[in-house]
N, C-alpha and C positions, 0 to 999 in steps of 0.2 A: 724250541728245545735249546738248552744251554749245557755245555760241558765245563766243569771246573777242574783245574789241575793245580794241585799244591806242590810247592818245592821249598827247599831251604832248611828242612829239618836236619838233625844230626846229633852228635854227642858234643856236649860243651861242659866245661867245669863250672861249679858254682861261682856266681858273680860274673859270669861271662854273658855274651850277647849273641843273638841270632836274629835274622830277619827272614820271616816266612813270606812267600808270595803265593797268590792264588790268581791264576790266569783264567779268564772266561772266554769261551768260544761259542758262537752260534746264536747269540741273541743280543738285544740292545742293553748292554751292560749298564749304562748310566741311569736306567730306569729302576734298577734293583737296589734294595737295601741289602747290605752284605754283612756277614757275621763270621767270626772265628769261634769255634767250639773246641773243647778238648775232652778227652776221655782217658782216664788213668785206669790201669788194671783193677778190676773189682769195684769200680766207682761208676756213678752215673755220668753221662755226658753233661757238661756245663758250658754255658755261654761265657766266653772270655771277654770279647769286645765286639761291638757292632758299629756300623756307620751307615747312615741313611743315604738315599740317593742325593740328598742336598748337602751331605758332608758333615752332618752332626754325629759325633762319636759318643759312645757310652762304654763303660768298663765294669767288670766285676770288681768288687772290693779287694779281692786277693791280688789283683794285678795293677790296680790304680797307681799311677806314678811310676810304674816300671815298664809297662807295655804301651805302645802307641799304634793305633790302627789308622791307616790312610788309604786313599784310593787314587788311582790315576786313570781317569776315564778315557784318555787318549790311548792308553795301552791296555784297556780292559782288564786291569789288574788291581787287586786289593792286597795290601801289605800288613804285616804285623811285626813291628819292631819290638823285640823282647830284650830288655836290659836287666841287669842284676838278677840273673836267673837263679832259682833255688831248686834243690832236689824235688820239692813238691810240685814243681812245674812240669815234671816228667809226665808225658802223655802223648797220645796221638792227637794231633791238631788237624781239624777239618774246617773248611770254609763252606758257607752256604750263601745262596742268593734267594731273596724273597721279593715277590711282587704280588700283592693281594694274596690269593690262596695258592699261588704257584711257588714251589720250593724246589731248589736243586742243591745237591750236595757233591762235594769233591770226595776223593778216595782217602784223603788223609796223609799226613806226613809225621813221622815219629820224631819227637824231641826227647832227648835223654840228658838230664843234668846230673852229672856224677863226677867225682874226683877219681 
């Protein structure tokens, strides 16, 4: 069993930055592929960025060059550094952990980009 706890969301002006954290508890973190997803009101959840257990990262086209995903296996934590934020980045951001057919989700953290 794994518990995921996100933090770091909040209100930021357009062009600003935030760093989200997702701390994992209760399992062997470094075996899991990790992902950040977001869901805006009235829209489907979408994958923002992912990082494999080996450290390979991938990004949605909409955030490529602005967001960076990273992981610290010593701290059992995955991060999402978000720069040059836009109003359309406003959403609830959630992390997940995947190992084969095992999947865990965090509860999410709200990110609002507004002036």
